[in-house]
PASEBA-1860 file (N, C-alpha, C; in nm, 3 decimals):
! residues 86
1> XXXXXXXX> -0.419/-10.155/-1.280/-0.377/-10.199/-1.150/-0.495/-10.270/-1.083 ~ -0.467/-10.374/-1.004/-0.569/-10.445/-0.928/-0.557/-10.401/-0.782 ~ -0.670/-10.362/-0.723/-0.675/-10.312/-0.586/-0.769/-10.401/-0.505 ~ -0.721/-10.459/-0.396/-0.804/-10.545/-0.311/-0.860/-10.465/-0.195 ~ -0.993/-10.482/-0.170/-1.060/-10.414/-0.060/-1.162/-10.507/0.004 ~ -1.183/-10.488/0.134/-1.286/-10.561/0.207/-1.422/-10.495/0.181 ~ -1.528/-10.577/0.181/-1.665/-10.527/0.168/-1.753/-10.607/0.264 ~ -1.832/-10.537/0.343/-1.924/-10.604/0.436/-2.033/-10.678/0.359
9> XXXXXXXX> -2.088/-10.785/0.418/-2.184/-10.872/0.348/-2.303/-10.800/0.285 ~ -2.366/-10.704/0.354/-2.484/-10.639/0.296/-2.449/-10.559/0.171 ~ -2.332/-10.501/0.168/-2.288/-10.425/0.050/-2.241/-10.520/-0.061 ~ -2.172/-10.626/-0.022/-2.126/-10.725/-0.120/-2.246/-10.784/-0.193 ~ -2.350/-10.821/-0.118/-2.470/-10.878/-0.179/-2.536/-10.784/-0.278 ~ -2.541/-10.655/-0.243/-2.602/-10.555/-0.332/-2.518/-10.537/-0.459 ~ -2.386/-10.542/-0.445/-2.298/-10.533/-0.562/-2.317/-10.656/-0.651 ~ -2.317/-10.773/-0.589/-2.333/-10.898/-0.663/-2.466/-10.900/-0.739
17> XXXXXXXX> -2.572/-10.847/-0.678/-2.704/-10.845/-0.741/-2.716/-10.736/-0.848 ~ -2.617/-10.649/-0.858/-2.620/-10.542/-0.957/-2.696/-10.418/-0.912 ~ -2.736/-10.415/-0.785/-2.811/-10.300/-0.732/-2.718/-10.186/-0.692 ~ -2.600/-10.218/-0.645/-2.503/-10.118/-0.600/-2.392/-10.111/-0.704 ~ -2.381/-9.997/-0.771/-2.285/-9.984/-0.881/-2.178/-9.880/-0.852 ~ -2.157/-9.851/-0.725/-2.056/-9.754/-0.684/-1.997/-9.797/-0.551 ~ -1.890/-9.735/-0.513/-1.828/-9.763/-0.384/-1.780/-9.631/-0.324 ~ -1.811/-9.607/-0.198/-1.763/-9.490/-0.125/-1.652/-9.536/-0.033
25> XXXXXXXX> -1.534/-9.479/-0.047/-1.417/-9.522/0.027/-1.337/-9.405/0.077 ~ -1.267/-9.426/0.187/-1.165/-9.331/0.229/-1.060/-9.328/0.119 ~ -1.019/-9.210/0.078/-0.926/-9.196/-0.034/-0.781/-9.212/0.011 ~ -0.754/-9.322/0.079/-0.618/-9.348/0.129/-0.540/-9.439/0.034 ~ -0.592/-9.452/-0.090/-0.522/-9.529/-0.193/-0.553/-9.465/-0.328 ~ -0.467/-9.489/-0.424/-0.488/-9.437/-0.559/-0.583/-9.528/-0.635 ~ -0.673/-9.468/-0.709/-0.771/-9.542/-0.788/-0.805/-9.458/-0.909 ~ -0.797/-9.519/-1.026/-0.828/-9.443/-1.148/-0.903/-9.532/-1.246
33> XXXXXXXX> -0.966/-9.470/-1.349/-1.040/-9.549/-1.447/-0.954/-9.661/-1.506 ~ -1.020/-9.774/-1.528/-0.963/-9.898/-1.582/-0.889/-9.981/-1.479 ~ -0.870/-9.931/-1.356/-0.819/-10.016/-1.249/-0.926/-10.121/-1.218 ~ -0.886/-10.230/-1.157/-0.978/-10.336/-1.116/-0.984/-10.338/-0.964 ~ -1.107/-10.331/-0.911/-1.127/-10.349/-0.767/-1.162/-10.496/-0.744 ~ -1.081/-10.563/-0.664/-1.111/-10.698/-0.619/-1.176/-10.682/-0.483 ~ -1.308/-10.699/-0.480/-1.384/-10.679/-0.357/-1.405/-10.814/-0.290 ~ -1.353/-10.826/-0.168/-1.360/-10.952/-0.094/-1.456/-10.934/0.024
41> XXXXXXXX> -1.556/-11.022/0.028/-1.657/-11.012/0.134/-1.592/-11.039/0.270 ~ -1.616/-10.947/0.364/-1.557/-10.951/0.498/-1.670/-10.943/0.600 ~ -1.674/-11.038/0.691/-1.776/-11.037/0.795/-1.720/-10.967/0.919 ~ -1.771/-10.848/0.953/-1.718/-10.775/1.068/-1.747/-10.842/1.202 ~ -1.847/-10.930/1.205/-1.880/-11.001/1.330/-1.776/-11.109/1.361 ~ -1.737/-11.185/1.258/-1.639/-11.292/1.278/-1.496/-11.245/1.252 ~ -1.486/-11.127/1.189/-1.356/-11.071/1.151/-1.279/-11.166/1.060 ~ -1.355/-11.223/0.964/-1.295/-11.314/0.867/-1.356/-11.291/0.729
49> XXXXXXXX> -1.279/-11.327/0.627/-1.332/-11.326/0.492/-1.427/-11.444/0.476 ~ -1.532/-11.426/0.396/-1.629/-11.534/0.374/-1.585/-11.626/0.261 ~ -1.492/-11.580/0.177/-1.448/-11.658/0.062/-1.508/-11.607/-0.069 ~ -1.613/-11.524/-0.058/-1.673/-11.469/-0.180/-1.595/-11.344/-0.223 ~ -1.579/-11.329/-0.353/-1.512/-11.211/-0.406/-1.567/-11.180/-0.544 ~ -1.550/-11.055/-0.584/-1.597/-11.010/-0.715/-1.501/-10.902/-0.764 ~ -1.478/-10.900/-0.895/-1.394/-10.796/-0.955/-1.482/-10.698/-1.029 ~ -1.452/-10.569/-1.012/-1.523/-10.462/-1.081/-1.422/-10.366/-1.142
57> XXXXXXXX> -1.447/-10.328/-1.266/-1.362/-10.232/-1.335/-1.405/-10.090/-1.296 ~ -1.308/-10.006/-1.263/-1.336/-9.869/-1.226/-1.364/-9.787/-1.352 ~ -1.480/-9.721/-1.354/-1.516/-9.635/-1.466/-1.487/-9.489/-1.434 ~ -1.500/-9.451/-1.307/-1.487/-9.311/-1.267/-1.456/-9.307/-1.118 ~ -1.375/-9.212/-1.077/-1.344/-9.193/-0.936/-1.343/-9.043/-0.907 ~ -1.415/-9.003/-0.803/-1.424/-8.862/-0.763/-1.379/-8.851/-0.618 ~ -1.282/-8.767/-0.591/-1.235/-8.745/-0.454/-1.299/-8.618/-0.399 ~ -1.336/-8.621/-0.271/-1.400/-8.507/-0.205/-1.365/-8.508/-0.057
65> XXXXXXXX> -1.391/-8.397/0.010/-1.371/-8.388/0.155/-1.497/-8.338/0.225 ~ -1.612/-8.346/0.158/-1.735/-8.288/0.213/-1.827/-8.384/0.287 ~ -1.800/-8.513/0.289/-1.887/-8.611/0.355/-1.818/-8.661/0.481 ~ -1.893/-8.683/0.589/-1.833/-8.714/0.720/-1.868/-8.853/0.775 ~ -1.829/-8.960/0.703/-1.849/-9.096/0.753/-1.729/-9.145/0.833 ~ -1.614/-9.088/0.810/-1.491/-9.129/0.875/-1.444/-9.017/0.968 ~ -1.353/-9.045/1.058/-1.303/-8.940/1.147/-1.250/-8.820/1.066 ~ -1.278/-8.701/1.116/-1.240/-8.578/1.047/-1.091/-8.575/1.013
73> XXXXXXXX> -1.007/-8.622/1.105/-0.862/-8.620/1.081/-0.824/-8.708/0.962 ~ -0.892/-8.822/0.944/-0.864/-8.910/0.829/-0.912/-8.847/0.699 ~ -1.030/-8.783/0.703/-1.081/-8.717/0.583/-0.989/-8.602/0.544 ~ -0.944/-8.526/0.642/-0.853/-8.415/0.613/-0.721/-8.466/0.556 ~ -0.676/-8.580/0.604/-0.549/-8.636/0.556/-0.563/-8.695/0.415 ~ -0.671/-8.774/0.391/-0.683/-8.849/0.265/-0.790/-8.797/0.170 ~ -0.895/-8.734/0.223/-1.013/-8.704/0.141/-1.094/-8.831/0.121 ~ -1.196/-8.825/0.039/-1.282/-8.940/0.011/-1.287/-8.964/-0.139
81> XXXXXX> -1.329/-9.083/-0.177/-1.353/-9.109/-0.319/-1.478/-9.194/-0.335 ~ -1.555/-9.163/-0.436/-1.671/-9.240/-0.475/-1.634/-9.309/-0.605 ~ -1.649/-9.440/-0.607/-1.603/-9.519/-0.721/-1.724/-9.580/-0.789 ~ -1.742/-9.551/-0.917/-1.852/-9.614/-0.992/-1.796/-9.733/-1.069 ~ -1.878/-9.833/-1.087/-1.836/-9.955/-1.156/-1.879/-9.955/-1.300 ~ -1.799/-10.012/-1.387/-1.832/-10.028/-1.528/-1.912/-10.154/-1.549
END
């Protein structure tokens, strides 16, 4: 399955450079090994896509509820997932 997600410029750049090989996301969608993440660079200042995108194959996905980057009610509802790239 192909899954499209927004990525802020600083994270997109790190992924493109090969420095960032994982993704931490709210687990409000299904993601499993061999799925493809289509990561589209999104500028939160302009609220527009930049036009840059990259595809990454999912190697592993772990869901958890122990990290607090998102509102507690959303974490309790969805949990979290950390996605590593192949």
